[in-house]
N, C-alpha and C positions, 0 to 999 in steps of 0.2 A: 795056582789056578784061577782065582777070582780075579786076582790082579792082572792074571796074564788074559783074561776075557775082556775086561775092563779096556786095556791098551788095544787090542784088536778092536774093538767096538768103537772108541776113540780114531783110531786111524781110518777105518771106514768110514766112518760119519764127515770127516774132512773131505773125502772124496763124493760124497753126496749118494752115497749108495742107496738104492730103494730097498734093497731085501734088509739092510741095518737099520734104516730109518723104521720100517714096518716092524720089524722085531723089537727095536727098542719101545715104540709106542704100544705094542700089543701084550709086552710080558710086564706082570705086576712086579718082579723082582728087580728091575732096572732101575727104580726109582731110588732104592737104597745105592745102587752103584753108582748113579748119580750125584748123590750125596757124597760118596767117597772120591769121585772125580773132582767136584768143587771144593771139597776140603783139601785134598792132596794140592791140587793144583794153585788154588788160591795162598795156601800157607808156603808154597816152595817159590812162587813168583815173589810174594811180598818179601820172603825172607831175603833172596837172591836180589832184587830190584830197590828195595827201600831199605835194605841192611838192618833190618829190624831183629832185635833180639828176640829169643823164643817166647820170653813174657810179655813182650809187647804186641805179637802176633793175635793173640786172642782176639781182641777188639776188631781190628780189620777183618779177620776172617768171619767171624761172626756178624760183623754188620754187612759182609759181601753175601752171605748165605740168607739173611734177611731181606736183602735188596732182590736175590734171584728170587726167593718164594712170594715177594709181595708182587714181583714183575710177571711172573708165571701166575699168580691170583688174577691179576690184571688182565691177561689175557684170557685166561679162562673166562672170565666173568663177561668179557665183550663176546666171545664165542657162545657162551650158552643164553645171555640175557640178550645181548644185542642182535645176535643173529640167529638164536632159537636152535644151535646145535647142541646134540648131546655128546659130550665126551667126558672121561675120565680126567679129573686134575692130575691124579698120579701119573697118568700116562704124558700128560703134557710136561709135568713136572721133570719126568724123565729125559724126555727130548731137548728140553731146554738146558737141562743139566750138562748133557752131553755135549752142548753148544758151547760150553764153557771152555773147553779146550782151545778154542779159537780167541775166546772174550779175554783171555789171560795175555796174550800176546799185545794187546794194546797196552796195558799195565806195562809189560815187560818192555815193550819199544816206545812207549811213552814217556819213561824216564830218560830215553836217550836223546842229546842235544843234536845229534848228527845225523846226518841223513847217508843211508847206507847203499840205497838205490841211485846211480848215477843219471838215469833218464827221467827220474821224478826230480821235479823242482821242491827243496827242502830249506827254509831258512833257520838259523839258530835262535831266531827270537819267536818263531810261531811253535805253539804247543801241539797243534794238530796240522798233519799233512795230507796229502793225497793217499799214502800208504795206508793210515789209520782209518780213513774212510773207506777204503776198499777193503780193510779186516770187517769194518762194522757191515758193509755190504755183503760180505761172506757170512757173516752170522746171521744176516737177515735171509740169506738164502737156505741156510740149512734149515731154520726155524719155519720157513714159509713152505719148503718142500716136505719137511717131516709132518708137517699139518697137512698137508695136501694128499701124501702118499699114506700116511699113517691113520687118518681119519676120515679120508675121502672127501674132504671139503673143497669148495670152488677156489679159485687162486684168488680173487678179489677179497674174501673172507680169510683166508689164510695170511694174505699180505696184511690187512688190518691188524690181526693178532699179533704178526710178527713185528709189525711197527711199535704197536703199543706197548710189546715187551721190551723192546729196546729203549723207548722213552722211559718207560716206568724204572727200568734198571739203571740208566742214567742217572734218573733223579733223586734215588733212593741209595745209591751206593756214594759214599763218600771217596772212594779210594778213585774212582772213576771221575768224579767232579773234580778231584785235586789233580787231573792231568791237563784240564783245560784252565 
C-alpha cells in the first residue's frame, strides 16, 4: 500500500500536478517516503548502470543521500536566512526527494555513449548533451513549482532556491560529478 502510494505520487510529480505538489509539501509523513524513493532509485540505477555488486552500492547510495540532504539544507538556508521565508525543512526535503525520480535518469542516460533522439545532436565524445540539460531543467521546474505551490513563495525566490539545490547537488554528489 505504501509503495503504491509512493509510485502514484512519483508519477504525478513528473507531470507537475499542483495537488500532488501541495500534498507532498504539507504532509509530514512524506519525508520518509522521499527517503524511500531516493534509496530505492539510487540503488537500482547504480546497480544497473554502473554494474556494481551489492557490497559496492553502499558508499554511492549513502554519498548521494548525503548530497541530497546537503543540497536541501542549502536551499532551506537560502530561503530562511536570505529571503526570510518561514518553511519547514522536512517539507522541502520531501519535495526534493520526490524530484530525485527525474534526477536518476541523468545517471542512467549519462553512462550511455550514444544518442537515442535523432533530432538532438549528440556526439560520442561529449559527456553532456542537450537532453541531459533538458532533464536538469525539468528537475528545476519540479522544485521551483513545488516551492511556489507548496509554500506560496514568489517565483524569483523559488527560482533561486531551485538553482542553489541543483548546484549544491552537483557539487557534493560524486556520482553526478563522474558523468562530466
